N, C-alpha and C positions, 0 to 999 in steps of 0.2 A: 662778302653782301655786308657783312656785319661794322666794317672799317667806317667810320666818320668823317667826310671832308672839312678840310679847315671855312671858316666860317665865309661866302660866296655873294656880296650884297648886290651882285649882277643877277644872281639866282633868285628866282621869288620864293620868299618865304612859305613854309608850307603850314599852316595851321589845321589841324585834327580835329573835327568834333568826335573825340571819345565817348559820350557819351549816347551820340545818335548812335552810331556803330555798333557799341556795346547790347542796345536794347536790338537791334535790326539782326546782328549776327545770333541774339539769342532767340528769337521767334522765326527766324529766315532757314536758321540751321538744323539739321535733324541735331536731337541730344546727345553729346560725346557725354561719356561716364571712364572715369581709371576705374583700374582693378581696384581701387579704395574707396570708391563711391563720390569720389570728386566730380562733382560737374565740371566740362572743359571746353564746352562745346563755344559761349561766348570768348572766350579767352583767345580761344584757334583763330576765332573769325577775324577780332582786334587785329592779332599779331598780324595774321595775313595780310590783312589791307596796309599796316604800317609797313610789312616787308615791300609790298606793291608799289606804296607813297615812296619807297626808297630808291626802288628800282627805277622808277619813273621821273624820279626828280634826284639824283644821285649827287647834284654839287648845293641842292637847299638845306638849309638848316631846317628838320622838323619838328613841328613845338604840339606837341598832346593834352586836347585838355580837358576834363571831366566837370562832371555837377558836384558844388560838394554837398555833405549831408546836411538838413534842416531849412529850414524855412530862408526864402530871399525877400529882396524889397518887393515883390510882387503879391506875395500873401499879404503886405501890409495894406497893401491897395485896395486887393480883392481878396478876403478870407477865403471865399470859395475857386479862386484859382487852382486848378489843376485837382479839386477836390473829387472830382469822375474819377479819377484814376487807380486804378485796384495798387493795392501795397505790392513793393517788387518782390515777385517771388523767391523764394529762400534758396532755389537750384542760381537764381542769378546774382543774387545777394553774397552767397560763398566764393563767388568768381571776381569780384572787382578788388578785393585786396592783394589776390596772387597778381592779376593781371596789371595792375599799379606798379608792383615790386619789377614785373618782367618787363611793362616800358621803360622804368628808370635804368634797368638795367641793359635795357638796349641801348643806353646813352641819352635815350630824347630827352627834354628838358619836359615837365610833368606839372599840369600848374590845375589846381583845384581852390577856388577862392570863394570862400564864405560868402554868404549874404545877394550872391550873385548866381546865375548861371552860363553853362559852358560857353552858352551864345553870347553873354556879355563880355565876357573874356576875349571871347576869339572877334569880335565886334570892334573893341578897344584896340587890340593887336592890328587889325584889319585897318583901321583909320590910324594908326601910328606909321604903315607901312606906306598910304597914299598919301599922307602927309610929306614923310620922306623919298616920297617918288618912287618907291618901292614897289615892283609886283607882289601878288599875293594870292596864292592858290588854297582856300579854304576846302577842306575835303570833307563833306557830310552829306548826309542823306536828309534832310530835315529843307523843307521846302521855305521855312519863314527866312531861312538864312539870303533868300534871291535879293530881298532889302538892301543889301551889302556889295550886291553887285556894282563895280564902277569898272571904271579904265584902267584900275590896275590891280581891281578884286573877280578874281573868279572862282565859282564852284566846282568842286567834280565827285563823281557820285562813284567810287570804286566798285560798288556792289550791282551799279547799272551800266557801268562804263559812259557816262554821259559827264560832258564838258559846258556849263554853263557862261556865258558871257554878255554882255549887256544884250545882243541880238537874239541871243538862246533866250534870256528872259521873256524878251521881247514875244517870241516865237513860243513857248510856252503858256505863259499866261494872258497873251493879249494887251499886256500893260509892261513901261520900262520899270526897273528897280526902283526909281523913287518912287513909285504909288505903289507896292508891294504892300507897307504896313497899312493904307487906306483899306486896303481890299480886304486883307484880314480882319481890319477893324469893323468891314461892314459883315461880311459871312460870318464873325464870330469863327471859334474852333472848338469842336467838341473834344478834342484830346486832352486840350489843356484848359478846357471849358472857358474860353472867354467867350463872353455872351452874343457880343455882335448883336445887328439889329434884328429883328423876330421876320422872316419873310425873306430875308434878303440871301437868294441863294447866288452860286457864280454867277450864271447869265445873268442876272441883274446887276451884281457890284460890278460885270465890266459894263456892263451899260451905263451906268452912272459915271464911271470912271474914263471911261471911255471919250463921255460927249461933254462933262462938264466938270471933271480934273479930280482933285481930292478930297478929303472928306471937308476942309472949310469951305472950297469952292461950292461942292454939293450944297452946302447949309446956308449958303451966300443966295444960293439960286434955284431954291427949292421951289419955287414958281414954274421953273423952268423941268421940273422934273414930269408932269403928266404932259409935256407932247412927246417925250421920247415915246421909242416904239416896241417897247419890251413888255411884256405880258404883267397887267397889275400895274403899271405908271401912274395909273390915275388917283390912285389910294396910298401912294408910297409917301407922299410928302406927309400923311399923317404918321404914319407907321417912323417915317426919320423923325419927325417932330416929338414925338411920344416917347422916342427912345434916343433922343439927342446926350442924354448922359451918357447912356450907358455907351453909344457910338464912340465917344472920346477917352472912354475909360478900356474898351475894349483896344482904342488905338494906341492909347499907353502901357499897357498890357503885350501888345504887341510888338511893341519896339524893343529893338533890340539896342541896349546901352553902348554909346562908343567914347564912354569916359570915364570907364571903372579906375579908381585908385591904383595904381600898379604899379611896386614899387621896384621897377627893372624899367631896363630899356630895351631896343630891339636889337641893341648888340650884348645884352649880355644873354640872347637864346640861342649858346651854343651847344650842338650837338658834342656827346662825349664820346671816350672809346666806352665800347660795350665792356659790362661787367663780367668777362667768360665764365667764370665758377657759378656765378649768382645765374645765369641763365642757365647753363648746364643742372645746377640743382633743381631747378623750378620746371626745366622740359623732362628733366627726370621724375620729377613728382609728378608731373601732369604728362607723361609719356607719351610726348611728343617726338616718337622716336627719329623719323625722318631728321627733324632739325637737330635731335642730337649728333647724329652724325656726320652733319653738315658743320654744325659747330667744332667740334670736335676735328675734324678734318682740317677746317680753315686754322684750328689754334695750332696744328698738327705744321702745316703750310710757312705758320707766319714765323711758328720758331725752328724753322729748321730742320724738322724732327720728321724721318720716314713715316707716312702712315701705316700703320697696323693694317697687312692684306687681311684680307675676313677670313678669319679662322671655319674651318670645316666645323661643320655641324656633330656634337660630339652627344652620343647617347648616354643618358643618366642613368645609374642604376644606383640611387641608395636606399641602404638597409640601416635598422634601428635595431641593435643588439641589444635579446632580454636574457639570452642564454648562454652559459657557461662552454658551450660546444662550441657555438658561433663566435665568442670572444674569442677563445682560444683560437680557431680558425683565424682570426684578424693578428691577433700576436703574432703567429707564426708569420704570417704576411710583410708584419711589422718588422719584425726579426729580418728578414730575408732581403727585404729594399734597400735599395741604396740611398732612398731618398723617401721621407716621409713627409705629408701634409699635417699638422698640429693643430687643435684649436680647440679651447676650453668655453665652454656655457656655464656662466655664473650669474647669481642673483643683485648685482651691482657693480657699477663699472668705477667704484670707489676700491682700488686693489688692496687696500687695508681691511677691508670690512665684505669685500667679497667672499660667497662657499659657493663651492664649485657644485654643479648640479649634473654635468654628466661632461664627456670629451669626445672631441672625432677627428677622423685622422680619414686620410685618401693614400694611394700609393697608385693608382692608375688614371690619367683625367677619366671622366666622367664617372666615376666607383668610388665611393665613400661612406662610412658608418657611423652612426651616432650610438654612444655607449650612454642610455640616462642610468643615475641611481640617485636622484632625488630630488624624483619630481614630487608632491605631496600632494595631490589631488585626490579625492575621496576615491574615485574610481580606476585609478590608474593599474593600468596591468602589472604584476607582478615585474619588479628589477632586480638586476645584480646589486650587492652590497659594494656600499662605496669604499669600504677598508680593501675588501679583495681585489675589486679592479685598481686602486690607487695602487696595492702590493704588488699588483702585477705589474704594473706599467713602470715602476720606481727605477728597478734597473735599467730597460729601457731609454726611461726620458731622461735620466742622469748619464746615460751612458756617451761619452765622445767621440765613439764608434758610428754610433746610428744617425743620423744626418739630418737634419729636422729643418722642414722649413713652414713658416707661420707669417700671417699679415698681426705686424704689433708684437713680436712674440717679449717683449718687456713686461706688456699685463700679462701675459699669461706666468712669465716667469715668478715675479711678482705673487700671484693667487698661490702657484704651487709651492712657494716657501714657505707657504702658512700652512701647509699639511707636511711641511719636511721633506719637501723634494727640492731638491737642485737639477733646472734645468739645463741639460747642459747639448753640446753637437749641434749648436745653433747656426745652422748652413749660412742660411738664407732668410731673410725678410722683405715679404715682397712690397712693403707698403715703403723700405727706404729703398729697395732696386726702382722703383718709380721714382722717387725722393733724388737719388742719382743722377738716375736719366733725364729727369726734366721737370728743375723743385717747381718750376711756374706754371705748366701745361694744365696740370689739372690738379682735383683736389685728391688726397694720396689715401682715402679710406676704400674698400674694398669695393663697394656697390660703385664709386666712381670708375676706379680702375677696369671693373668688369665691363660696363660700359665703354670703356675707350678703348680697352686693348683684344676685350672677347666680343665687342659687340650685346653684349647679354646682359638684362635687368634681373638682378637679383630679387630676392624677397627679403623685405626691409623687415626689422624687429618693430617697427609700428605697424607693419602689414598684419601680424601676428601678436601682439601684445594689447596692441592698442594706443591711446594717447593719454599725456594729461595725468589728471588725480586716479584717473581709474586703471591707468597702467598695469598690465600683468608684471610680477617678475617672474624668471624662465623657468623657476620653478615649478609655476601656476599654470605653464602652458600643457596640455594637453599633448600628450608626444605623439600624437596624426600631426601637427602642426611643426612642431616641436624637430623632429627626427629629420622631413628633409630639410627644414631652416639649419640646422648643424650641421650635418650633411655636405648640404651645398660650400658654407663655408670653407670646410676643409677641401672641397672638388673644385670652388673657383681658385680657392690658394696656391693650388699645387700647376694649376693651367695657367695661371698669372707668372706663377715661377717660369716655366715651360717658355712662356712668350717673352716675357723683359730680360730673363738672363742673359740668353744670346744676342741683345743689345746692348747690354753691359760689358761682356766680354770681348764684343768686337774691337773696346774701346779700350786701351790697356789704360789710359789715365782714368777713368771714370772706373773702372773695375777697380784699379787701386784704390780709389779714394770710396768704395763700396769697402773693400776689403781690411781696409789698413786704418780707415777712422771711424766707416758710420758703424759696421755689425761688430766692433768690440763694442762700442760703448754702452752697447744694450746690456749687456750683465753688469756693469757700471753703474749705469743711472738707475737699474731697478735697487740694485744694492742702495746706492744715496737715498734714492725716494724713501724705501723700507728703514733706513735708518734715522729718518728725519731730523728735525730743526730744534732745538730746546727753546724754548719762549716762556718767559717771566709773565704770567697771565694777568696778574695782581699791579705788575707797574704797567701794562698797558691797560688798566681798566681807570687806573690813576689819570693816563694821559687820556681818555677818552673825556674825562670828568672835567679837566682843564683844557681841553679844546670846546667841550660845549660850552664852557664859561667865556673862550673869547670869541666863539660865532656869537655870542650873546650880544656882546659887546659891539663886534664887527657890526652886527645886525641894526642895533640900536645908532651907532654913526654913521650909517648908511641913509637910514631912514630920516637923521636932522638932515643931510645933507640933500634930498630927494625932496626935502618937504613933504613926506608922505609916506605909510604903510604899503610895501608892497613885498612880494615874495623873490628873493634873493635869485632862484632856483628856478625862476619861471622866464623862459627866452621871450614868450609875448607880453609880458611884464615889465621885461628889458627892454626891448623893443619900445614899447611905449613911452616910457620914462625914458630912455635915454635920447631916444631920436623923434619923438612927437614934441615931450616938456621940455626936455633941457637943450632941444636942436642941436645935438650933438652932429658931425659930420660921419654920415652914412660911409663905410671904407668897402664892405663888400657883404653880396646878398647871401644869400642861401638858395639853394635850387627849385625853390616855391618861390623866389620872388621876394621875400622878406629880407629886412635890412639883419645882416647877420652879428650875433654876438660871440661868436668864437672866440679862443683865448687869445689867436694873434691879434684880434680886432679890439678887444678891451684890454689889448698894451698897449697898443698906440693911443688907444682915447686915453689912457690912462697917465700919458704924458703930459695932457694939458688937463685933465678936470680930476677930481681925487675920487667920484664915486665908481667909476670902473677900477680904479686902484682898489678898494677895500670890494668890490665884486669878486675880482681876481682873487682877492688872500682869501676869501669868504669860501670861495669854490673851492680851492686847492686846501682848505683846511677840511671843510665838508665831505671831501673825498677821502683825504687821509684817517678821517675818522670811520666813514663809512664802508671803507677798503680796510681797513687795517687793525686801526686799535680796538674797532667796534666786534670788528669779525673773526681776528685772529685768534683770539679765547675760544671764541666757538668751536674752530677749528681742530683744538688738540684732540689727539686721538685717546681717551681714556684708558686704553690699555700699554699704550705706550710712552704716553704722556707727553708726545712731541707734536710736531705739525708736519704733515705730509703733504711735499708739492708735488704736483705730474712733470716732469721734464717733458718734452715736446722736441723729436729729433725732424719729423716732417712737417713744419710750417713756414717759416721763413724763407722767402727765394734766397738768400746769401750764405745758409748751414748754420747760421746763430742759434743755437738751443733757445725756448723759450721756455716757461712754465705758468702754472693755471692752480687754482685752489690750493694756495696762494701764489698770484704771481710777483715771485722775488724781484726780478729785473726792474719792475716800475716803482721801489721804495725809493723815494728821494733821498739822495743822498746830500744836496747842493744846500737844501734847510736846514735848521734846528731841529724842526719840527721832524721833517726826517728822519735825519740822525738820531733822534731821540727812538723811533721807531725800530732801530739799530739796535738798540740799546736792549730790547728786549728781547733780542736773540743772545742767548745764554749759553756758558759753558756749563758743563756739569760737575760736581765736586772734585777735586784733585786734576780735573783739564783744564784748560785754555783753549779760547780761540784762535785760530791762525788764520790770516786773510795776506794770500798774496797774490799782487796786482801785476801784469803786465805792465809796464810805464810808457806811455804814448806810443803801443805799439801798431795803431794805423801808419802814424807819420815815421814810422821807422820801415813799417812793410813801404811808403811811400818812398820812402829813399830808395831803398834798394828797388822796385822796379824802374824807377825814372833813372837812377843810376847816376842823378846831378851830384858834380864834386861838392857844391856847396854845405847840400844838407848831409851828405856822407860825413865831411869832414867834421861838421857840427857833432854830430851824433858821437862818431867817434874819438871825438877829444871830450866827450862828458858834458858838451855845453850846454847850458839852458837853451835848447833850440829855437823856444819863443824870443828869448833874449838876443841871439845870434839873428833870429828873422829878421829881429827889429834894426841892431846894427846895420845888417845888410839894405835894407828898404831906405832908412830914415838917412842913412848914411853919417852914422855918429861911430864913437868909438865902442867898445861893448860893456865898458864900465861907465860909459855916458847914458846910457839907454834908462826911459824914464819908465816910471810904472803905466801911463799910459799909451808909451809907444809899446812897450811889450805886451798890453791888453789888446792892442790896435793888431799886432804881428800874429797874436795867436789867431786873432778873430779869421785873419789871413789864412793862416796853416791849417787850419779848422776848417774853414769856409771852404776851399777848394776842393779838399778833401770828397766833401759834399756837394759840390758842383755850385756853392754860393754865385749867383751874378755880382756884378759890382752895386747894383742897385740894392740888394740883398747885404749886402758887406757896410754900404751907408747903412742903413736902417738900423742894424746892430752895433753902427758905433757910431752913430746921431750925427755924421756928415754929411756932406752933398755928395751927390751921386759922381762928380767929377773927381772929388779929390778922394775917391773910392776906386777909381777907375785908374788917378795917376799910382795908386797904391799896389793895386795888381796887376799895371803895366812894370813899375820898379818892381815887383816880385819877381816875375818872369824873368825880367833882363839877370834879375843878380841869380835867379835859378832856371835856368835855361832846359835844364835838364825834365824838369816837370812839366813845363810847355810842350818840351817833345810828346813826353808819354803820355797826356792827355789826348794830343793829336793823336799820336800811334793808336791808341785806343780806341777812339771814336772811329778810327779808318778800319779799323780792325773790327768792331761791332756793326757796322753796317755792314763790311762785308760778309760776315759769317754769321750774322744775328745771334750771339753770343760772345763772351770774353770768359775767360779762366781765371783760377785764381794759382797760386805758385804749388799748388800740389795738383793741378788737373782738373778742380770741381768747375762744373759748366753753369754758366748763368744766362740762361736766354733771358732777351730781350726781343717779347714779341713787338716792341713801337719801335723798336730804331727804327724802320724804314717807312714810317706811319708817314699819309698825306700832310695830317696836322699837323705844323709846326712845332705848337708847343707840346704835344703829345711826345714827337721826335725829338726835341731838346732836353725833356726831362727824360727820357730812353736814354740819351748822350750821358748826363750827368750820372744816373745809375751805372752807364756801361763805366764809368770813371772812379766811381766810390766802388764799386762792387768787388774787384778783385781784394782791394785793402781790406773790404769788410771781411768778405768771404776768406782770403785768406786769415786774420786775424780768428775767425771761427773754427779754422781747421786745425790751426797751432794750437788753440787751447785745448780742443778737442785729443789734440795728439798730447797736450800736455795731461792732461787726464788719463789719459792710456797708460802713459811713463808712470806718471805717479802710482796710481793704481797695481800696478806691476812691481813696483820697488817695495811698497808699504805691506803688499801681499809676501814678497822673499823677504824683507826684513824683517818681518814679526814684529815692527814697533807697532807699541798700541795708541792710532790716531786712525784715525778715517775722516775721508773726504766727507763734508755733510751737505755743502752748497755749491751751485757754479751761478755766477751772476756776472755778464757781460763779459769782463775780460779777466775775472778774479775768481779764487779757487777758495772755498773756506773751508777748514778743518776743525775737526776736534782733535786733541792731542794729551796725552797724560804728560803732568808738569816734568815727570820723571825724563820724558826726551824730548825735549823742544827742542833744544839745542841740535840734535843729530837729525830730526825733522825739517827744522829751519832750513839748514846747510842742503839736505839733500831735493825739499822742495824746491829751492833757487836754482840748484845744478839741474833737475832732473825740467824744470819750467825752460830753463834757458836753452837747453840742449833740443826742445821740438821742434827746433827749426836752424837752419842753417842759412842766415842772411848775411850780406854784406858788411852790416854792420853788427854789434853785439846786441841780443835781448836784452832788457833791463825789466827787473824784477823786483817791485818791493815789497817786502813782506812786513806785516806786523804782528803783534801779541798781544792778548786784552784778555778781559773777563769776560767781555761780549764783543758782538759783532764793529760795534760802532768804535770801540777800542781799538780794535786791533785792526781797522780799513785808514 
């Protein structure tokens, strides 16, 4: 239902008057409110209507138009325009932003143009369609739109199931579409406060129009009005004459503009693939349960995942434990259980600062307990002492024999470590089970998983704690709310495991990825996070000052080039300056139809104009300053004196780790300024930073997977693979390859890995598309194994709906068989790249596991502090540098057996930049 078709110009263009339906849905439907008090009726009505349009016009592009905030040109013409309309009800206003988000997530172009109404945007698009000879359907409940009807434009009203073409307008109004504006001008409109002519109602207006013609004709023939047969005809000329100016003003107000300046063409109005994650989030937030189930079912079908059968209803028995007797009873159950679910409740998401408030556990589906020990509101009932509870739990939590399951147990392990408890016996983690099962199928938070696999909505933290600045921390929440919430976490976690594990266990490869790669990383990442990275805050402060000075210089240079001052960070001002004042070509447009000022656009414009280059440099340095040199010193933990990032195992589709607060993956390495930030990551006294990086790992994986003899030979003999490729492609001896030829070969090697087309290669190398195609053809001629691998992988992806890494990680491709060719081709490019990127991710993870075990067993004074892309960063005591470097290289190269050796570059320095 939600998959979008390719553009089909033979199908009618569908233009939806979103504002009309928003108001009608709000007033016509019974008020719906979510359990959180969010009004949802208008959203549901409009989305229902959009789904209906999708069903009725499956091959059409559907475009949704809403009124913009603020005044329009009609208010300038007539300040009293719409003056009688009451202000928008708050219950309706609160639905607009979520609705816009949902509409965009459904894949529809959404237009909101300032200074005009939605009618005018629709009128302009309808006129463009008519001029192109294309049929157009306007979906609205607004009678004024009848003026747009012509041989190509038809109105439909999904709420009344009516269709209005030219005969339909004639039948409904008694006049053709060409006289609708005159009709509105004579009668006026009380809703919009269009004055019209006093004393002229529907019958009078029709009599005048049917007998004399439009407004101009009526005023040219006032002497004929008394001869007409309607009541009051004899006195009507005087009324018309007295209100001539008002009549023509009303005509202007009632006229839908068909010439709004839109920075887009009809071909730009393409429906995109739905953003399932965003839709699922908002359908959950708005509690549209039927649509949630449908969305999840469709996602499962497209990903080739067997849909979860509807689980039997589980009776819930949750207990808040406040006495030693009850706690002892639960402790006995935990000790006897073969597996129990465990969760912590804390005061913060920051594992370095979070204080324990209570713990929850479950040993049987539907039965769970919460043990509070640090709720601090005044009327809190007596709670058990924290030291007593943690003292009793410590042996159990540190036992390898007593197996635990949790949801993101890395966090719980880190928090417990602050209380001198080392969480062991981690047997399962539902977040990772879901992630390994299908990394793209859903978000992997507990609320999303519960809905997807158990069909149950859970109580969210915001439900009990509120939102924004007034949000309570868990220790401030009453036990009446905190108890069931915390117990539910443990219960749902256990039940998710009972649902997910059989699916993983049934697939040997996936089970192996979970048990040998993902689960062992939990403890390693927790320890790395808590160790943190040492940074020189003073050096970062100096860099911030230097960047601020450089930004000012760039700003002045940009002002001189532009001939005016402007905000370099404002897309709107950049659009005006670059495309209107300077007349630079519009290369790409935003979803709202505005000229894009995105990075790739500015890079292309910078080839022919200096100003976009300055803007790009300013943007890059500004981001470095705000994200790193300004922010990193504030992120230093006062207790440890270090920065503590959070690594995420269940975010990327390919298995790569990501990090946040700070994001270590995005520190630039190719610019001098970026490398200077790396200089601030330093070693403590007596230690060195050691950085170990896999060399060209994805190309080596490509050689292994494709079994291409040329590539295998180049790597086996330790050749510069880019130089070797250049020699093959350009037909020259290896020692005659020029720097430009090597650069071109490097672009081809990496471009093909990422599915780059000849067009993209031409753009990157600054050559013609024909020359780029010749390079690609030559490459495949010299490396036929690579071409065979790509064709084989595409075919496999189409047949299976997924591809796999060398270690069996499965990468689902929901769009691989999409009807839209562009989306299908994008999925094919992902299919080719994902096994390489995913295998590289698996290899670095296996390397981390091997290195960690070796360091623990050897007792060497060294520790891993960061993992970035294909690189491991360690702090190593100067006394054991040589031993660690040798061992590091040995264990990293042993992480995978490829047809060619893995090569690891190891560097040593006083800071990360020196070591890299």
